[in-house]
PATITOR-895000 format. One record per residue (C-alpha): y, x, z; residue in three letters; residue number from 1. Coordinates in steps of 0.25 Angstrom, whole numbers. Layout:
! PATITOR-895000
R/Y/X/Z/ALA/NUM
...
***
This chain:
! PATITOR-895000
R/0/0/0/MET/1
R/10/12/3/LYS/2
R/7/17/-11/LYS/3
R/11/4/-17/HIS/4
R/23/2/-9/ILE/5
R/29/17/-12/HIS/6
R/25/15/-29/CYS/7
R/34/1/-25/THR/8
R/46/7/-18/LEU/9
R/54/6/-31/LEU/10
R/68/5/-38/ILE/11
R/78/3/-26/LEU/12
R/93/0/-30/LEU/13
R/100/-3/-19/PHE/14
R/114/-11/-21/ILE/15
R/126/-8/-14/ASN/16
R/132/-24/-8/SER/17
R/145/-20/-9/PHE/18
R/147/-10/-21/LEU/19
R/150/-16/-35/THR/20
R/148/-32/-31/LEU/21
R/154/-42/-38/GLN/22
R/156/-53/-28/VAL/23
R/154/-67/-34/HIS/24
R/154/-76/-22/GLY/25
R/143/-72/-13/GLN/26
R/136/-66/-23/GLN/27
R/138/-51/-26/ARG/28
R/137/-44/-42/LYS/29
R/132/-30/-41/ILE/30
R/135/-22/-53/ASP/31
R/119/-15/-56/VAL/32
R/124/-8/-66/GLY/33
R/134/1/-58/ASP/34
R/127/14/-58/ARG/35
R/134/20/-48/ASN/36
R/130/12/-37/LEU/37
R/116/17/-35/TRP/38
R/110/30/-31/GLN/39
R/97/33/-40/ILE/40
R/84/40/-36/TYR/41
R/73/46/-46/ASP/42
R/75/35/-57/ARG/43
R/85/33/-66/ASP/44
R/94/21/-73/LEU/45
R/90/19/-87/GLN/46
R/104/11/-88/PHE/47
R/116/5/-84/THR/48
R/125/-5/-88/ALA/49
R/133/-17/-81/LYS/50
R/126/-22/-72/ASP/51
R/113/-19/-75/THR/52
R/104/-6/-73/MET/53
R/90/-1/-79/GLY/54
R/81/7/-73/PHE/55
R/70/16/-80/ALA/56
R/56/18/-74/PRO/57
R/50/28/-66/SER/58
R/39/35/-61/ASP/59
R/47/38/-48/SER/60
R/54/28/-37/ILE/61
R/67/27/-40/GLY/62
R/79/21/-31/GLN/63
R/94/16/-33/TRP/64
R/99/18/-20/VAL/65
R/114/13/-15/LEU/66
R/118/12/-1/LYS/67
R/122/-2/3/ASN/68
R/123/-13/13/GLU/69
R/112/-23/15/GLU/70
R/112/-35/10/LEU/71
R/105/-48/13/SER/72
R/106/-58/0/LEU/73
R/103/-72/-3/SER/74
R/102/-69/-18/ALA/75
R/98/-58/-29/ILE/76
R/100/-59/-43/GLU/77
R/99/-50/-54/PHE/78
R/94/-48/-68/ASP/79
R/81/-37/-70/VAL/80
R/72/-33/-84/LYS/81
R/60/-27/-79/GLY/82
R/50/-20/-90/GLU/83
R/37/-28/-94/ASN/84
R/28/-18/-91/SER/85
R/15/-16/-82/MET/86
R/17/-9/-68/ASN/87
R/33/-7/-73/ASN/88
R/38/-20/-70/ASN/89
R/44/-20/-56/PHE/90
R/58/-24/-56/VAL/91
R/65/-32/-45/GLY/92
R/76/-30/-33/ILE/93
R/74/-26/-20/ALA/94
R/81/-33/-7/PHE/95
R/83/-32/8/ASN/96
R/80/-17/8/MET/97
R/79/-9/20/GLN/98
R/75/4/14/ASP/99
R/70/9/2/LEU/100
R/55/5/6/ARG/101
R/59/-8/13/THR/102
R/64/-21/4/PHE/103
R/59/-34/-3/GLU/104
R/59/-35/-17/THR/105
R/58/-45/-29/ILE/106
R/53/-39/-41/TYR/107
R/48/-43/-55/PHE/108
R/37/-38/-65/ARG/109
R/40/-43/-78/PRO/110
R/26/-37/-84/PHE/111
R/22/-50/-76/ASN/112
R/32/-60/-82/PHE/113
R/23/-63/-93/PHE/114
R/10/-57/-90/ASN/115
R/-3/-65/-96/PRO/116
R/-11/-60/-83/ASP/117
R/-9/-71/-74/THR/118
R/-11/-63/-63/VAL/119
R/2/-54/-66/ARG/120
R/12/-65/-68/ARG/121
R/11/-70/-55/PRO/122
R/17/-57/-52/ARG/123
R/30/-56/-60/SER/124
R/40/-58/-47/VAL/125
R/36/-52/-34/GLN/126
R/43/-51/-19/TYR/127
R/40/-39/-10/MET/128
R/43/-32/2/TYR/129
R/42/-17/5/LEU/130
R/36/-10/10/PRO/131
R/27/-20/19/ASP/132
R/25/-30/7/TYR/133
R/22/-25/-7/PRO/134
R/16/-31/-17/TRP/135
R/2/-29/-16/PRO/136
R/2/-34/-1/ARG/137
R/9/-46/-4/LEU/138
R/-1/-50/-16/ARG/139
R/-12/-47/-8/GLU/140
R/-8/-53/5/GLU/141
R/1/-66/-2/HIS/142
R/-3/-66/-17/PRO/143
R/6/-74/-26/GLY/144
R/15/-76/-13/LYS/145
R/26/-64/-18/TYR/146
R/25/-63/-32/GLU/147
R/25/-74/-43/ASN/148
R/28/-76/-59/ARG/149
R/41/-79/-63/ILE/150
R/46/-92/-67/LEU/151
R/52/-94/-81/LYS/152
R/47/-80/-85/THR/153
R/56/-71/-91/PRO/154
R/55/-61/-102/ASP/155
R/49/-47/-94/PRO/156
R/56/-39/-105/ASP/157
R/71/-46/-102/GLN/158
R/79/-46/-90/TRP/159
R/77/-58/-81/PHE/160
R/87/-63/-70/HIS/161
R/83/-64/-54/VAL/162
R/87/-71/-43/LYS/163
R/82/-69/-29/ILE/164
R/86/-78/-17/THR/165
R/84/-74/-4/ILE/166
R/85/-84/10/ASP/167
R/78/-75/17/HIS/168
R/67/-78/18/PRO/169
R/64/-84/6/GLU/170
R/67/-76/-8/ILE/171
R/66/-81/-20/LYS/172
R/66/-76/-36/VAL/173
R/72/-84/-46/PHE/174
R/71/-77/-61/VAL/175
R/81/-82/-73/ASN/176
R/89/-93/-66/ASN/177
R/75/-101/-63/ASN/178
R/78/-110/-53/PRO/179
R/65/-109/-47/THR/180
R/60/-96/-40/PRO/181
R/51/-86/-46/SER/182
R/47/-83/-32/LEU/183
R/49/-87/-19/VAL/184
R/44/-77/-7/VAL/185
R/48/-76/10/ASN/186
R/53/-62/11/SER/187
R/43/-53/20/LEU/188
R/54/-44/26/SER/189
R/63/-48/39/THR/190
R/76/-42/33/ARG/191
R/86/-52/25/THR/192
R/97/-39/22/LYS/193
R/93/-26/15/GLY/194
R/97/-19/3/LYS/195
R/94/-24/-12/ILE/196
R/89/-16/-24/GLY/197
R/84/-16/-38/PHE/198
R/70/-12/-38/TRP/199
R/59/-7/-47/MET/200
R/45/-2/-47/GLN/201
R/43/14/-51/GLY/202
R/40/14/-67/LYS/203
R/47/0/-69/SER/204
R/60/-2/-76/ARG/205
R/72/-12/-74/GLY/206
R/84/-16/-76/SER/207
R/93/-23/-66/PHE/208
R/107/-32/-69/ALA/209
R/117/-43/-62/ASN/210
R/114/-41/-49/LEU/211
R/120/-53/-39/VAL/212
R/117/-53/-25/ILE/213
R/120/-64/-14/THR/214
R/122/-60/0/PRO/215
R/116/-68/9/ALA/216
R/124/-77/18/GLN/217
R/120/-69/33/THR/218
R/127/-66/45/SER/219
R/133/-51/46/LYS/220
R/122/-42/49/LYS/221
R/122/-35/61/VAL/222
R/122/-20/62/SER/223
R/111/-17/71/TYR/224
R/112/-3/77/GLY/225
R/126/-2/73/ASN/226
R/134/-14/77/ASN/227
R/147/-9/85/PRO/228
R/146/-24/90/ALA/229
R/134/-23/99/ALA/230
R/133/-7/100/GLY/231
R/135/0/113/LYS/232
R/133/14/119/TYR/233
R/126/18/131/LEU/234
R/126/33/135/GLN/235
R/111/36/140/VAL/236
R/108/50/146/GLY/237
R/114/61/134/ASP/238
R/115/51/123/ALA/239
R/123/37/119/SER/240
R/114/28/116/LEU/241
R/118/15/107/TYR/242
R/114/-1/107/TYR/243
R/116/-14/102/GLU/244
R/114/-26/111/VAL/245
R/113/-39/104/TYR/246
R/112/-55/109/GLY/247
R/111/-63/123/LYS/248
R/100/-65/131/GLY/249
R/87/-56/136/ARG/250
R/87/-42/134/PRO/251
R/78/-36/122/VAL/252
R/79/-22/121/LEU/253
R/76/-16/106/LEU/254
R/72/-2/103/LEU/255
R/72/3/89/HIS/256
R/62/13/81/GLY/257
R/64/27/79/GLY/258
R/71/36/67/VAL/259
R/72/24/57/TYR/260
R/74/14/67/GLY/261
R/88/9/75/TYR/262
R/93/-4/80/ILE/263
R/94/-11/66/ASP/264
R/79/-10/64/GLU/265
R/79/-22/75/PHE/266
R/89/-30/67/GLU/267
R/79/-43/65/PRO/268
R/75/-42/79/LEU/269
R/89/-40/87/ILE/270
R/92/-52/77/ASP/271
R/82/-62/84/GLU/272
R/82/-57/98/LEU/273
R/98/-56/100/ALA/274
R/97/-72/98/LYS/275
R/91/-72/111/THR/276
R/92/-59/118/ASN/277
R/101/-47/122/LEU/278
R/96/-37/111/VAL/279
R/99/-22/116/ILE/280
R/96/-12/105/CYS/281
R/98/4/108/PRO/282
R/98/14/98/ALA/283
R/90/24/102/THR/284
R/94/39/104/ARG/285
R/97/46/90/GLY/286
R/96/31/82/HIS/287
R/110/23/77/GLY/288
R/120/26/87/ARG/289
R/110/32/99/SER/290
R/115/48/102/GLN/291
R/103/55/101/ILE/292
R/104/63/116/GLY/293
R/100/76/120/ASN/294
R/86/73/124/THR/295
R/74/73/116/PRO/296
R/68/58/114/PHE/297
R/59/51/122/THR/298
R/53/38/124/TRP/299
R/57/38/138/GLN/300
R/71/42/134/GLN/301
R/71/32/122/ARG/302
R/66/20/135/ALA/303
R/75/26/145/GLU/304
R/87/23/135/ASP/305
R/84/10/132/ALA/306
R/85/7/147/TYR/307
R/97/11/150/LYS/308
R/103/4/137/ILE/309
R/96/-8/141/VAL/310
R/102/-6/157/ARG/311
R/115/-4/151/SER/312
R/115/-18/146/ILE/313
R/107/-27/154/THR/314
R/99/-27/167/LYS/315
R/89/-37/161/GLU/316
R/76/-35/157/LYS/317
R/72/-32/142/VAL/318
R/62/-35/132/ALA/319
R/61/-22/122/VAL/320
R/57/-23/109/ILE/321
R/55/-8/103/GLY/322
R/52/-4/88/PHE/323
R/44/11/86/SER/324
R/51/19/95/ASP/325
R/59/9/102/GLY/326
R/44/3/106/ALA/327
R/40/17/112/ALA/328
R/53/15/119/ALA/329
R/51/2/124/ALA/330
R/38/6/129/TYR/331
R/43/17/137/LYS/332
R/54/9/143/LEU/333
R/44/-3/146/ALA/334
R/35/8/154/ALA/335
R/46/14/161/ILE/336
R/56/3/165/HIS/337
R/48/-9/165/PRO/338
R/59/-17/175/GLU/339
R/66/-16/162/LEU/340
R/57/-23/150/VAL/341
R/53/-37/150/THR/342
R/44/-35/138/SER/343
R/41/-25/126/LEU/344
R/39/-27/111/VAL/345
R/35/-13/105/ALA/346
R/35/-12/90/ILE/347
R/27/-1/81/GLY/348
R/24/9/92/PHE/349
R/10/12/97/GLY/350
R/1/22/105/ASN/351
R/0/37/101/LYS/352
R/-8/47/109/SER/353
R/-4/61/110/LYS/354
R/-17/64/104/ASP/355
R/-17/55/93/SER/356
R/-13/58/77/ALA/357
R/1/56/76/ARG/358
R/12/56/65/THR/359
R/21/68/67/ILE/360
R/36/64/64/PHE/361
R/46/74/60/ASN/362
R/58/65/58/TYR/363
R/70/74/51/THR/364
R/84/68/45/PRO/365
R/80/73/32/GLU/366
R/67/66/33/LEU/367
R/74/53/36/LEU/368
R/84/55/26/MET/369
R/76/56/16/GLY/370
R/67/45/20/GLN/371
R/79/35/21/ALA/372
R/92/39/20/PRO/373
R/99/27/20/GLU/374
R/93/23/31/LEU/375
R/96/36/41/PHE/376
R/110/38/33/ASN/377
R/114/23/42/SER/378
R/105/29/54/ARG/379
R/114/40/55/LYS/380
R/126/35/52/SER/381
R/126/29/66/LEU/382
R/120/42/73/MET/383
R/131/47/83/PRO/384
R/124/61/80/GLN/385
R/118/61/68/PRO/386
R/119/76/67/GLU/387
R/107/73/77/ARG/388
R/97/67/71/TRP/389
R/88/77/68/GLY/390
R/86/80/82/GLN/391
R/85/65/84/CYS/392
R/75/65/74/LEU/393
R/68/79/81/ALA/394
R/69/71/93/TRP/395
R/62/58/88/LEU/396
R/51/66/82/ASN/397
R/48/75/95/GLN/398
R/46/61/101/LEU/399
R/38/54/91/TYR/400
R/30/65/90/ASN/401
R/28/71/106/ASN/402
R/30/58/115/GLU/403
R/17/48/114/ILE/404
R/19/35/124/LEU/405
R/7/36/137/SER/406
R/-1/25/139/GLN/407
R/5/25/153/GLU/408
R/19/21/145/THR/409
R/11/9/140/PHE/410
R/3/5/152/THR/411
R/15/5/160/LYS/412
R/24/-7/152/ILE/413
R/21/-20/160/LYS/414
R/29/-29/152/CYS/415
R/25/-38/140/PRO/416
R/24/-29/128/VAL/417
R/21/-33/112/LEU/418
R/18/-22/105/VAL/419
R/20/-23/91/MET/420
R/16/-15/78/THR/421
R/15/-17/62/GLY/422
R/1/-18/57/GLU/423
R/4/-7/47/LYS/424
R/13/3/57/ASP/425
R/12/16/52/GLN/426
R/19/24/64/TYR/427
R/12/16/76/HIS/428
R/-1/8/71/THR/429
R/-7/-4/76/VAL/430
R/-17/4/83/ALA/431
R/-9/12/89/SER/432
R/1/0/94/VAL/433
R/-10/-7/99/THR/434
R/-15/4/107/SER/435
R/-1/1/116/VAL/436
R/-2/-13/117/SER/437
R/-15/-12/123/LYS/438
R/-9/-1/134/MET/439
R/1/-11/138/ILE/440
R/-6/-24/147/PRO/441
R/-3/-35/140/GLY/442
R/3/-32/128/SER/443
R/5/-40/114/LYS/444
R/1/-34/100/LEU/445
R/8/-39/89/SER/446
R/4/-33/74/VAL/447
R/13/-35/63/ILE/448
R/5/-36/51/GLU/449
R/8/-29/38/GLY/450
R/21/-22/44/CYS/451
R/22/-6/46/GLY/452
R/30/1/58/HIS/453
R/43/-9/56/VAL/454
R/38/-21/59/VAL/455
R/52/-27/61/ILE/456
R/55/-26/48/GLY/457
R/42/-29/43/CYS/458
R/39/-41/47/ASN/459
R/50/-45/57/PHE/460
R/46/-61/60/PRO/461
R/33/-56/65/ALA/462
R/38/-46/74/VAL/463
R/48/-57/80/TRP/464
R/37/-66/80/GLY/465
R/31/-58/90/SER/466
R/43/-53/99/ILE/467
R/50/-66/99/LYS/468
R/40/-74/109/PRO/469
R/34/-61/115/PHE/470
R/48/-57/121/ILE/471
R/53/-72/124/ALA/472
R/40/-73/131/SER/473
R/42/-75/146/PRO/474
R/33/-62/150/ARG/475
R/44/-55/143/SER/476
R/55/-60/149/GLY/477
R/63/-55/162/SER/478
***
């Protein structure tokens, strides 16, 4: 499956929502033919004209990248011309993009439009949510649900018009102004906002024109992790630590993941929790707006930092939800401060003994910037000490490689515990997470089907469906 995903992570053209836009009411028309708007990697434009561009086929993965703000859309319209050739006929658009690997796409296969093969024709228009739901998985698990034939089929050698309407979770695809949609699906993503881009598979040839987007009518997005209205600082030992607070009610502490993680990864969770809870969101040392300090990182340090932030805000007990690194800190916090923690949800952190075979972590700024430059440029822009990022990563490597949470830590936890993991978590396997659950008396285990490590982004409805009743339970109260 991984091999297929890498093969189909194809052509991405990111579109700046505030450059070269002609506004018509709520609609925004973007001049597709302005080559100066994008940076090109590993592929050539075949031609450009007014409001039109065409891409040549290539064996390599090509990307057209333009930094932009994220978009929440209710409609996307464009003209497209693909290639009537087997295996070279994948053209469409990606939307709700979180990074180069995580996005939804609607794409077309002109070779199948009039194909006499009755199996191929219903595969003319297709939906995917990568990387978790590529077409082989969707076809196997939901045959015929995420692909269809095109009504009033267009000429596969000519241009055709596409309109996609998005009323989350419902997505409809209309072709050549036909009032009846050719495809209707429910989105498999919990995200309703992201980047947008034209999409093609490796050897496919494609031309695009007349792009018009319609923003959704949504409230202004909260900049979690960078919100002056909710953010404060607390001096804890040798570091000034940043935190944000949202909502009112029973306190809930959220502890985010490390390296890639930050407060904003909890966006859908904060949105839900803040309706009825006081939500406390610290940034751990070296992440976002928090300083690094002068002491190598430990899980005990993480737990004590969280304790002091909570106690600066409230004298009440708190429910704790931690993800990845945050789950390890949450376990430690519940073990050493049982008087503070009413209940614990630990997501994506399993038991690893000193003798077990483990991944050796060696994160460096060069490695991470090569993997996700836009993400980490954004992260660095928040750091009060960006010049010390390399030191921060070195201490994280040391923490991950050398410090193990002992069985003694887990057996000291007395509050109700929900242990959660993704079925396909590549960092902490179901077996390792289950091992932790067995060491904590009375704990519950939740495995999110089909997801990897980042279960909140993969299937938030399932995650929330487990968390909500657990933290609302009388046993989880103060």
